[in-house]
N, C-alpha and C positions, 0 to 999 in steps of 0.2 A: 786328741781333740775333745774327747768326751768330758774329761776333767775341766778343760778350758771352758767348754760350753756351760758346765755347771757353775763355775766361778763367775762367768759373765752374766748368767741369769740372776745371780744373787746380788749383783751391783744395783743398788736402788736408783742412783742417778748416774746414768751412763754418759761419759764424755766421749769426744771424738777419738781420743787415744784408745779407749776400750773397743770401740767399733772397728777402728783401723787394725788393731792387734788381731781381732777375730777374723776379719776379712783377709788379712795377710796370711793367717794360719790356714784358713779354708783354701785359699788359692794355692799356697805352697804345697799342701797335702792332697790336692786333687779334688776337693769338695767344691767344685766351681758353682754348682747351683745354689749351694748354701751361701756362698760369697755374694752372689747376685741378690739373693733374698734379703740378706742383711743390709745390703746397699740400698735396696728399695725402702727398707724401714728408715734408713738415715734420711732419705729424700723427704719423708713425711714428718720429719722431726725438725722443729724450728731451732732447737738448741744444739743439734749435732749434724749440720750440713757436711757433705763430703768435702775434703780438702786435698791438697797436693799429695798427701800420703795415701789417700784412698784410691785415686784413679789408676795408678799403675797396676794394682792388683785386680781391679775391676776389668780393665782392658785385657789383662792376661786371661781372666776367666772367660771373657767374651770370645777371645781367640780360641781357647780350648773347646768351647761349646759351639763355635761357628754361629755366634749370635750377633749378626750385623745390626739389627734394629736397636738392641740395647747399647751396643758400642757407639752407634751414631748419636743416640740420646746423650750418652756420657760425653762424647766429643762436643756436642752443642753446649752442654753444661760447662765443660772446660773453657770454651771460648767465652761464654757468658760471665764466668767468674774470674776472667783475666789470667787463667793459668796456662794458656796456650804457649807462652814463651818458656815455661819450665822445661828444662832439658830432659828430666826423668819422665815426665808425663808425655812429652812429644815423642820420646824414644819408644815408649809403650804404644803410642798411636801408630808409629811407623811399623813396629812389629805386628800389631793387629792387622792393619790394612794389607801388609805383605802376605800374611797368612790367609787372608780372605781373597787374595789374588788381585787386589786393587792397587796395582803397582804405581799407577799414575798418581793416585791420591796420596799414597805413602811418600812418594817423592816430593809432592807439594808440601806436605807436613814437614819433611826433613829440611827442605830449602828455607822454611820460615824459622827454623831454630836459630836464635841470635848467637848463642855461645855454644858451639858444638864441642863434643868431647869424643874420645875413642869409642865409648859405649854406643853412642848414637850412630857413629860411622859403622860400627859392627852390625847394628840392626839393619842399616841400609844394605850393606854388602850381603849379609846372611839372607835378607829378604829377596834380593835379586837372585841369589843362588837357589833359594827355595822354589822360586818360580821359573827356574832354568833360564833366566835372562842373563846368560853367562857373560856376554860381552859387556853388559852394563855393570855386572859385579866386578869384573876385572878393571874396567874404567874407573869405577868408584874407588877401588883400592889404590890405583895409581894417583888419583886426585887427592886422596887422603894423605898419601906419602908426600906428595908435592907441597901440600899445605903445612907440613911439619908435624903431623900427628904420628905418634909412635904406635905401631901395630902390636898387638899382644897375641897370646895363643888362640884366643877366640877369633880374632881377625883372620889368622892364617887357616884355622880349621874351617872357616866359612868360605874363603876365596879359593882355596886349593881345589875343591870339587868342581868349581866352575872352570878352572884352568884345565882340569882333566877332561871334562866333557867337550871342551873346545879342541882337545888334542894338541895343545900348544906346549910342546916339550921345552922349548927355549925359555918361554915365560915361566914355566914351572921350575926350571933350574935356577932362574934368577930369583924366584921367590924362596927357594931352598937356601940359596946363598944369603938372601936378606935375613932369613930366620937366624942364621949363624952370626952374621955381622951385627944385627940389632940386639943379639942376646935374648931373643924371644924364648921364654921358658918352654922347653921341649916336653910338653905333656903328651899323654897317650893319644888324645884326639888329633894333635898336630902330626904325630908320626903316622897314625892311621890315614890321615888325609894325604900325607906325602906318598904312602904306599899306594893308595887308590889312584892318585894323580899319575904317578909313574906307570902304574899298570894300564891306565886308560891311554897313555901315550906310547904304550908298547915297550917300555923299558922294564922288562920283567926281572932282569938280573939286579937292577938297583932296588926295585920293590922288594925282592926276596932278601937282599942284603940288609935293608932297613928292618925287615921283620925279624931276621935271625939275630940282629944286634939288640933287639928290644929286651928289656929286663921285666920279668913279671907280666908276661903276656896274658891278657884277659880274653874272654870269649869274643869280645868285640874285635880285638886284633886278629884272632884266628879267622873270624868271619870275613874281615876285610881281605885277608890274603887268599882265602878260598874263593871269594867272589872275583878277585883279580885274576886268578888262574882261569876260572870259568869264563870270564869275559874275553879272555885272550885265546880261547879255544884249547887251553891246556886242561882238558877234562880229567885225564888220568891223574894229573898232579893235584887237581882239586879234590878228587876222591881220596887220594893218598893222604892229603893233609887233613881231610875230614876224619879219617880213621886215626891218624897220628894225634890229632887234637884230643880224642877220647882216651888214647893210650897215656897221654900226659895228665889225665885226670880233669880235663876241662870239659864241662858239660855243654853240648851244643844248645844254642837258644833257637827260638823260632826263626830268627833272622838268619842264623847259620844254616839251618835246614833249608830255608827258602832260597838261600844263595846257591844251593846245589841244583835247583830247578832250571836255571838258564842253561846249564850244561846238558841236562836231559832234553830241553827244548831244541837246542842247537843241533844235537845229534839225532833229533826226532826219536829218542830212546824212550818210548812210552812205557815200557815195562819197568825201567829204572825209575822213571818219574812216578809210576804208581807205587813202587816200593818206598820212595821218599814220602809220598802221600800217606802210605800206611804207617811209616815211622812217625809222621807228624800227628796222626790220630792217636797212636799208642802213647805218645808223650804229651798229649793235650795241647798240641800246637795248631790243630786244624782250624780252630775258630779265630786264631790270631789274624788280624787284618792284613799284615804284611805277608804271612804265609798263604792266606786264601787268595790274595791278589797274585802272588807268584804262581799259584796253582792254576788260576784262570789263564795266565799267560802261557804256562807250560802246555796245558791241554790244547789250547788254541793253536800253538805252534807245532804241536804233534798231530794236528789235523782232526782233533776231537772237539769240535766246536760245541756240540751238544753237552759234553761233559764239562766244558769250560763254563757254559751257561748254568749248569746245575750247581757247580761250586759257587758261582756268583749269587744265584738265588738263595743259597743256604747261608750266605754270610750274615752274621748277626748285626754287623755295622759295615758301612762302606765309606770310603773317602774318595777324593777326586782321582787318586791314582787307580783305585779299583774300577771306577766308571771308565776311565781312559783305557784301561786294559781290555775291557769288554768291547768298547767302541773300536779299538785297534784290531781286536780279534775278528770282528765282523768285516772290517776293511780288508784284512789279509785274505779272508775267504771270499771276497767279492760280494758280500751281502750288504750293499750300501744302504738299502732301505732300512735294514735292521740297525745299522750304525746311526742313521738319522733319527730313527725312533728312540733309540737309547739316549741320544743326545737330548731329545725332548724330555724323556723320562727323568734324566738326572737333574734337570732343572725343576721339574715338578717335585722332586725329592729334596729340594733346597740346596742343591749343589751347583756352584757357579763354575762354568768351564774355564780352563786356563789355556795357555799357549799350546801345550801338548795335545789337548783335546782337538784343537783346530788343525794341527798337523795331521792327526789321524783321520779327521773328517774330510779334509781337502784331498788327502791321498786316496781315501776310499772313493770319492767322487771321480778322481782322476782315473783310477783303474776301471771304473764303470763307464767312462765317457760322459758323465753327467756334468757337463761344463757349467751350465747355468746354476745348478745347485752348489757346485764348488765355489763359483765366484760369489754367490750370495753368502756362503759361509765366511769367506774371506772379508767381504765388506762388513758383515755383522760384527766382526771382532772389535773394531773401533766404534762403530755406530751403536751397538747394543750392549757391549760388554766392557767398554773402556779398556780394551787390550791393544797395545801398540804392536802391530805385526813386526816380526823379526825377519832376518834373512832367510831362516828356514821356512817361514810361511810364504815368502815371495818365491822361493825355489819350488815349493809345492804347486803354486799357481802357474809358474812357468811350465812345469811338467804337465799340469792340467790342460793348458792351452796348446802346448806343443804336441801332446799325444793326439789331440783332436785336429791337428794339421793347421792350427792357427799360429803359425810360426812368427809372422810379422807382429801380431799382438803380444806374443811372448817376449819378443825382442824389445818392443816398445816399453813393456812393463819393467824390464831390467833397466833400461835407460832412465825410466822415471822414478826408480826406487829412491826413497829419501835416505837410505843407508847405502854404504859402499857395497856393491854386489860381491859376494864371496864365490868361491869356485863351485859351490853346489848349484847356484843359479845358472851359471854358464854351462855347467855339466848337464843340467836338465835340458837346456836348449840344445846342446850338442847331441844328447840322446834322441831328442825329437827330430833333429835334422837327419840322423841316421835312418830313422823309421820312414821319413818322408823324402829322403834322398835330396836334400838341399845342400849341395856341395859347398857353395861359397859362404853361406851363413854358418854352416857347420865348421868350416875352416876358421872363420873369425871367432866363433864360440870356443873352439879348441885352443886357439892362441891365447884368448883371455883366461881360460881356465888354467892353462899351463903356466901363465905368468904368475898365478897365485899358488899353484902346486906343480912345480916343474918336474917332479919325479913321480907323478901319479900315472901309473901304466894304463889305467882305464880310459883316460882321455886320448892317449895315443891309439889305443885299440879301437875306440869309437870312430876316430877320424880315419884310421886305416880301413875300417868297414865301410865308411861313407865312400871313400875312393874306390874300393873294390866293388861295391854295389853299383857304382856309376861307370864301371869299366875302366877306371883310371889305374890300371895295374902298376904302371911305372911309379906313380905317386905313392901308391900303397906300399910297394916294395922299398921305396926310398925311406919312408917313415919307419918301416921295420928296421932298416939299417941304422937309422938315427937312434932308435931304442937300443940296438946292439952296441953302438959306439958309446952311448952314455951308461951302458950296463943297467938299463931299466928292464926289469923282468916282468912279463905278463903273469898275473896270478893264474896258477894252474887250476883248471876245472876239476872239482872233486865232488863225487856223489856218494851218498851213504844210504844204507838200508839195514834195518834191524831184522834179525831172524834168531829165534831162540834165546833172546836176551843178549845177543852179541851184535854189535854194530859193525857191518862190513863196509869199508870205504874203497872207492875205485877212482883212478885218474884216467885220463885219455890213454888208450892203448895199453891198459894195465894187464900184466901177465904174472903178477906176484901172488895172486890168490891160490890157495892149495887146489881149488877145483877149477882153475882157469880154462882147462881144456873143455870141460863140460859146458862152461859158461859160453865159450866162443862157438861151440857147436850149436848151442841154443840161439846165439846171435845170428848165425848163418841161416838158421831156420826162420827166424823173425824177418830177416831181410828178404828171403825168398817169398814168404807169405805177403809181405808189404808190396813187393813188385807185382805179385799176382793180382793185387787189388788196385793196381794202377799207380802205385807210389813212384814218383820221380824225385830224386834228391835235389834239393835247392843248393847248388854249388856256387851261387853268386858271390859269396863272401870268402871263399877259400882260395888261397894263392898257390894252386898246384894244377897239374894236368887233370883232365876230366875224370879219368878212372881213379886216380889217386885221391881226387877231391871226394868222390863218393865213398871210398874206403875210409877216409879220415872222418867223415861225418858219422859213419856207422860205428866208429870207435869212440865216440863221445862218452864221457863217464856215465851219463844218465842212461845211455843205451846198454852199457855193461850191467849197471845196477838193475835195469828192467829185466834183462835176461836172467840174472841171478834170482830176482823175485819170482819170475815165472817158473823157475826150477824148484824153488824152495817154499814159497808161500802157498798154502792150500787154497783150492777153489773156494770162493765165497768170502774170502778175507781180502780186504783191499791191500794192494801193493803200495807201500808208502816210501817215497824216495825224497831225500833232501839234497839240494845242490847249492854250492857256495856262490855260483854266478847265475846270471839270467839265462834261462833256457833259450836256445837258438830256435829260429823259425822252423828249420828242417826237423829237429827233434820233436818240436811241438806237433807238427803234422804227423810224424811217425807214431807218436804216442796216441794220437786220436784214432788212427787206423788200428793200432795194436789193441786198443781197448775194445774195439768192435770185433776184430778177428778172434781174439782169445776170450771174449765175453767176460772181461775182468774190469773192475774199478781200479784205476791207477791214480794215486795222489802224488803230485810232485810239488814240493815247496822249493821255489827258486829264491834268488836274492830279493825279489820284489813282492811275491804273493804266492797263494796256493793255486794250483791248477788241478781240478778234479776231472779226469778223463773217464767217460762212460758212454758206451754205445756209439763211439765215433765222434763224440762232442766233448768240448771242454767248458768248464764252468766260467772261464774268462771270456767266452764268446769271441775268441781270437782277438781280443783287445787287451794287450798287456805291455 
């Protein structure tokens, strides 16, 4: 570009072509500020006003710099000069507004394009996917096909991530078939998107087969496969592939290293996470925005909220994903006021919230019982930020109202939804009915949820617990038998704890650990001490005789992990446990007492949030 600048400066009478060539060069090579500066000079020249070749690159530069005022000025000039109908310019506008999170405006621009082509459809689909408006992305793709437009590799690489996030395996298979039938060029981004889609839908064998059949795998392909293993809980496989990648002479990128962190977070393997952090510093990745954001998420999910905040504060630049990671971290730890403060700070820093921001905010309010604040966040989406609430936002509000016992309002909200309610909304209502023992509404919610996801064991279990909690043992037993007949298996509870760099995992009644005899002896000691403090097991949800009920509760996986922690983790160091399911009320009570009896800080991360037990109290204030 230096030589191009020199040539440009020596042109005595510069025409539009010269300006456009330089602006295109600046934009293409990442010199976005220079592109906008040169554009401003064009505006003050009567002989070289911007034309249809100028605006696409100006809008690209505005998108890269998150410069909404400059882009809106350009949009106004586009309308004024009669260029709004130009498909290339309008496509650039769609792309810009999508990247700004202005999904509604982007759609309005798209709808006004008189002669659409595949490129503008791709911009719409990619924009929806970028904003995680996944249903809209898939709908736009179907609409495009119905109208006779031919998808290309860019189309498929944009829509497949949306299908993966929706977990719609059948739709994904249809798209894979369409790629073959339409003869779409099988470029690396398409294969990577297929691998990620199959992985998100749980089809690991198909994902690995596609990876193994690839020729000339790049670091991106290795990263996608490693991430896919990590997301599916195959952490050993992820680590194995990470080592294998380097053996093949492929150097990991910042994204590759960052993709290892969810595995560390899921296992609450803080030592491994710190090693990955060290590797990133050694290789100069620690200041990369993707890496730093992944570190924030990892430290938060490992219970180290202060360290997560330190990493965030040291980031040289932040994007919406970074801010969302920190807001979500506060929500997980029950620090809702910090989450709301960070929400205000991100806007002061010029960052506009997106749909994911509000999922984290409303969830944080829900966990804290702050109904008014949560409802205000929900209302502000459309009122203040021009964001259209999706089903996931409605599900969060149903959970917010339901937890607070406002079941009727939660049900009315579902009925009034402008979208077709999905199983998450009905599932949230069902969960609230279990807490507040509303049998009839719970039964109705379960039936609705099971219509949409007939093989989801969690909905059967919740309804079984509602029946059991209300003393309807026959109904509870009957539902268990239905699950057995349909071969629907309840997910087994599993709790993990790290000691000495090794993660130890336990299931209910586990006796496979090499030190299981010592662990069980410690469990007996814990039970005796709990009873001395007046502990009475809550057996209301267990379908067995009273003595057996108490024994079964004492054998829950988190209780085994706690006994192991008390044996192995030195005094003064928090005992950190992670569980794949929601902690039951009985274990929650037992952990509170145990923290007081043993004078230990116990951190339990369950499916929903963190519980920090200390001196007989829990950070959730018994609201979870």
